[in-house]
C-alpha positions, 0 to 999 in steps of 0.5 A: 625619613629615619627614626631618631627614637632611640638615638635622640632619647639616649643622647639627651640622657648622655648630655645631661649626665656627662655635660652641664645639666641645665633647665633647657636640657631637662625640659627637652628631655622631658618633652622627648620622654613624654613623646616616646611614651606616646608611641606605645600602642598599649599605654600600660606597656612600654613596648614600641609599635611594629615594625620595631624589634622587641629588643629596641623596646628593651633599649628604650626602656633602659633610656627612660630609666636613665632619664629618670636617674638623670633628671629625677623625674620618676613618673615612668617608673611604674610603667617601666616596672610593669613592662619588665614584669610583663615581659619576664615570662614564667621563668623570669628570664625574658625568653619570649617568642621574640627572644630569638638571639642572645642579644634580644634577651640580654637587652632586657636583662640590662634594663632590669639591671638598670632598675636594680642599680637605680633602686626602682621599687619592687612590688611585694610578691614579685621577682626582683630586678636583680634576679631577672638579670642574674637569671639571664646571665646564668642562662647565657653562661650555659650557652657559651660555646667552647665547641668552636673558636675556643668560646663565645656566644652565638648570635642565635639561641636555636640552630634553626636552619643553620643559615640565619645566624646560628654560626655567627658569633656576633660582637653585640651578643658577646658584648652585652654578655660582657657588660651584664657580667661586669655590671653584676660584678660591680653591683654584687661583688660576685666573683663568678660574674667578674671572672666571666666578664674577664673571660668574655672580653679576652675571647672577643679581643683574642679572635680579633673583634677588638683590635689593638687600637680598640676598633670593634668589629661586627662578628665572626663565622664559627664554621671557619674557625672565627678567622674571618672577622666581619670588619663592619664597625657599628657604634653600639658595639664600641659602646657596649664594651666601653661601658662594660670596661668602665664598670670593670675599671670602677670595680677593680681599679685595675689599670688595664680596664682604665686603659681599655675604657680610654681606648674605647672612648678614643675609638668612639671619637675617631670612628663615630664623630663627624663634623662635631656630631655623632655619626653612624659611619657605615650607613648614615652618609648615604642614608641607608641606615635600617630600623636597627641601625638608626638606634645605634649611636644613641645607645653609644651616647647613653653608654658613654654617659654611664661610663662617665658617671662610674669612671672619673678617668674618662668623665672629662673626655666624654664631657668634652666630646658631648659638649662639642657635639652639635647633635641636639642643636641639629635636630629641627624643632618639629622633629623633637617629638621623636617621630616614628618613621619606617625604613626598610631593613637592609639585607647587607647587614645581618643585625637584629639587635 
């Protein structure tokens, strides 16, 4: 079996946002959110059980925050707020023992930013959600590596043995940094964040991780000058740039960002829809998706819904795409509780969030 934990939760959020909000969809979303909460070993913390990675808890928290935005059901707000503060660390930057990659840290920053954007109340005497997101942004600016390839974030934060991702400039790490910068710019009108969003996107496109048709590839090796693009395509890599580009378009009204968002929506449809359903082309056909990869298309779905909300230019296309999708209808009723199933990680893809 495979887990539909992130994928199903995030997809229902997108459908509610981009398509027609109906009582049946709200009921289904409510049931899925409740089932997700029931998986937490510690009821007061929205942390998934082992062997799920810590970054996936950050992502599912973001999904529950978006559930509240889409449905008006705010019963999980205090749980999510408590979890964000619990994981923030004394430095208010999410640098827990599990934050081994820039991507790990950034997923939690985006959850905090969603809390800020949606007005989740901040308890007296505690750090603001915006400050948490800004702290991560500022730390990652400091890690932006111009010593190789002219820029880009490394996948890993520390060198380790040098063989476990330190030399890999992963698209997801750079994409999350880009989206974080773009959304901070939109929320706060911060010129520095805006400039970094431009810089981050330009670097990724410049080394070929986003091509002229808006296909988005997995990463590149900085020991080889970033000339050997790893051409695997994963849906969340498309999604992270899609929503970031939409935020940039909404903030700047610059035609180039509208064009980029539209191109990324088309790439998502071209590469990750099969027979009317979202489809993780790299692994879903042969059933080899590992514990990370089962979540990717759900994250794409959530970010498509978010893009539709902030950018009218893509709203109709995304709504059409999601309305045509039979994904929700194809989930058997007995699986609608988002059961947590275990699958062995695949050694062929060096992804951990």
